[in-house]
C-alpha positions in Angstrom: 103.9 105.4 153.1 101.1 102.8 153.8 102.1 99.3 152.9 99.0 98.7 150.9 100.1 101.5 148.4 103.6 100.2 147.9 102.7 98.0 144.9 100.7 100.8 143.4 103.7 103.1 143.8 106.0 100.6 142.2 103.8 100.1 139.2 102.9 103.8 138.5 106.2 105.4 139.4 108.2 102.9 137.3 105.9 103.7 134.3 106.4 107.5 134.8 110.1 107.1 135.0 110.3 105.1 131.8 108.0 107.5 130.0 110.0 110.5 131.2 113.3 109.0 130.1 111.9 108.1 126.7 110.0 111.3 125.9 112.3 114.0 127.4 115.2 112.4 125.6 113.4 113.3 122.3 112.9 117.0 123.1 115.8 119.2 121.9 116.7 122.5 123.5 118.6 125.5 122.1 117.3 124.4 118.7 118.1 127.5 116.8 121.7 127.4 117.9 122.2 123.7 117.3 121.2 124.3 113.7 123.0 127.6 113.0 125.9 127.6 115.4 126.8 124.0 116.1 125.9 124.3 119.8 126.3 121.1 121.8 123.1 119.0 121.7 121.0 119.2 124.8 117.8 117.4 125.4 115.2 118.2 128.1 116.2 114.9 129.9 119.9 116.1 130.0 118.8 119.5 131.2 116.7 118.0 133.9 119.8 116.2 135.3 122.3 119.0 134.7 120.2 121.8 136.2 120.6 120.1 139.6 124.2 121.2 139.6 123.0 124.8 139.5 120.4 124.1 142.1 122.9 122.7 144.6 125.2 125.8 144.2 122.4 128.4 144.4 120.6 126.8 147.3 123.7 126.4 149.4 124.8 130.0 148.7 121.4 131.2 149.8 121.5 129.1 152.9 124.8 130.7 153.8 123.9 134.3 153.2 120.1 134.7 153.5 118.9 135.2 157.1 115.5 133.9 156.0 115.1 130.1 156.5 113.5 128.3 153.6 112.5 124.8 152.5 115.4 123.6 150.4 113.7 120.3 149.7 110.8 122.1 148.1 113.2 123.8 145.7 115.0 120.6 144.8 111.7 118.9 144.1 110.5 121.8 142.0 113.7 121.8 139.9 113.6 118.0 139.4 110.0 118.1 138.2 109.8 121.4 136.5 110.1 120.3 132.9 108.3 117.0 132.9 105.4 118.7 131.2 107.6 119.0 128.1 106.9 115.3 127.5 104.0 116.6 125.4 106.7 118.0 123.0 108.2 114.5 122.3 106.5 114.0 118.9 107.6 117.5 117.7 111.0 117.0 119.2 111.6 120.7 120.1 111.0 122.7 123.3 109.2 126.0 123.1 111.6 128.9 122.6 111.4 131.6 125.2 109.9 134.3 122.9 107.2 131.8 121.9 106.1 130.8 125.4 102.6 131.7 126.2 99.7 131.0 128.6 98.5 128.3 126.2 101.9 126.5 125.9 102.2 126.5 129.6 98.7 125.1 130.0 99.4 122.4 127.5 102.3 121.3 129.5 100.4 121.4 132.8 97.6 119.3 131.4 100.0 116.7 130.1 101.9 116.6 133.4 98.6 116.1 135.3 97.6 113.3 132.9 100.9 111.6 133.1 101.1 111.8 136.9 97.4 110.8 137.4 98.1 107.0 138.0 100.4 107.8 141.0 99.0 107.2 144.5 97.2 110.4 145.7 99.9 111.6 148.3 102.7 111.3 145.7 100.6 112.7 142.9 99.6 115.8 145.0 103.2 116.3 146.1 104.4 116.1 142.4 101.7 118.4 141.2 102.3 121.0 144.0 106.0 121.2 143.3 105.5 121.2 139.5 103.0 124.0 139.7 105.3 126.1 141.9 107.0 127.5 138.8 103.7 128.9 137.5 102.5 130.3 140.8 103.3 133.9 140.1 101.4 133.8 136.8 98.1 135.2 138.1 95.8 133.9 135.4 97.4 130.6 134.7 96.4 128.4 137.7 92.9 127.5 138.9 92.0 128.1 142.5 92.3 124.4 143.1 95.8 124.4 141.7 96.8 127.4 143.8 95.4 125.8 147.0 97.4 122.7 146.3 100.6 124.6 146.0 99.8 126.6 149.1 98.9 123.6 151.3 101.0 123.9 154.4 102.6 127.2 153.6 101.9 130.8 152.7 101.5 132.9 149.5 104.6 134.9 150.5 106.7 131.8 151.2 105.8 130.2 147.8 106.7 133.5 146.0 110.1 133.5 147.9 110.8 129.9 146.9 109.9 130.8 143.3 112.6 133.5 143.3 115.2 130.9 144.2 113.9 128.5 141.6 114.0 131.3 139.0 117.6 132.1 139.9 118.5 128.5 139.4 116.8 128.3 136.1 118.4 131.5 134.8 121.8 130.4 136.0 121.5 127.1 134.2 120.9 129.0 131.0 124.1 131.0 131.6 126.1 127.8 132.3 125.1 126.3 129.0 125.7 129.5 127.0 129.0 130.3 128.8 130.5 126.9 128.1 129.8 127.4 124.3 131.5 130.8 124.5 134.5 129.5 126.4 135.1 126.2 124.6 134.0 127.1 121.0 134.4 130.8 120.9 130.7 131.1 120.2 129.7 134.6 121.3 126.2 134.9 119.7 124.7 132.2 121.9 125.9 133.9 125.1 124.9 137.4 123.9 121.4 136.1 122.9 121.0 134.5 126.3 122.2 137.6 128.1 120.0 139.9 126.1 117.0 137.9 127.3 118.0 137.2 130.9 120.7 139.6 132.1 118.4 142.1 133.7 116.5 139.3 135.5 119.8 137.8 136.7 120.9 141.2 138.2 117.4 141.7 139.8 117.7 138.3 141.4 121.3 139.0 142.5 120.0 142.1 144.2 117.1 140.3 145.9 118.8 137.1 147.0 122.0 137.8 148.9 123.6 134.4 148.4 123.0 134.5 144.7 124.4 138.0 144.5 127.5 137.3 146.6 128.5 133.8 145.3 126.9 133.3 141.9 126.1 136.5 140.0 128.7 138.5 141.8 130.4 141.7 140.5 133.0 139.8 138.5 130.4 137.8 136.6 128.0 140.7 136.1 130.9 142.9 134.9 132.0 140.2 132.4 128.4 139.9 131.2 127.7 143.6 130.9 131.0 144.1 129.0 130.0 141.5 126.5 126.5 143.0 126.0 128.1 146.5 125.5 130.5 145.1 123.0 127.6 143.9 120.8 125.1 146.6 121.6 122.8 147.3 118.6 124.2 144.4 116.6 121.8 141.8 115.3 122.4 138.3 116.7 122.9 136.9 113.2 125.6 139.5 112.6 127.7 138.5 115.6 130.5 136.1 114.6 130.0 132.7 116.1 133.7 131.9 116.3 136.9 133.4 117.6 140.0 131.7 118.7 138.8 130.3 122.1 141.0 130.0 125.1 142.0 126.5 126.1 139.6 125.6 128.8 140.3 123.2 131.6 138.1 122.3 134.6 140.7 123.9 136.9 141.0 127.1 135.0 139.0 129.8 136.8 136.7 132.4 135.2 138.9 135.1 133.7 137.4 135.9 130.4 137.0 139.7 130.7 139.8 140.3 128.2 138.6 137.8 125.6 135.1 139.2 125.7 
């Protein structure tokens, strides 16, 4: 980094950090379940930190089992930045539910991210924008040619699509982690069933595509547990699924063995 830009970086990055901490802490996730099922509160700021646990696990699994080398740093950077556009939701206080996401809601977040990152020195700003936009790269009509070129700088279309698959696996696994903990510690099945109805087929598709994800993360034990739970409540409306049963006592050292309780 050139010395002459160090003060500019200090000023602009410290401002972005403070804005991110303030605004993302105001955006609530899993809103419908916090209201109706007493799910643990999670803000987008907390999610931005906690999803890095999933990222470390998925990236390392893929590095062990996937013969294809990839840029792990790119993925970590994308994960760290991917929800900063949700700062535009701070006044409303709610993220956009998955069924309500659209090209327009994505564009709103991209525009806000660009505006917030604009004071950064050009090299940092372009890096941040490139990694942030990676999550939208497979949306053919969402990005402009300039935005696509920025993401592709120094790599290929095929490589970015591959990196997106790993990012998508991390994001979907993070959803599962949240919903599963509600199931295991509170006996709340409806959150987990709702999450699996939306994401199970994609999780299995990613497990078949990414060997590390399939062998170490969404392996046959996990997929069997999930499919059993889905079958149990097949055809039942979410609001008809009891949100409590007598949960097992969970401890950090107790491994996943919930096939009977599902």
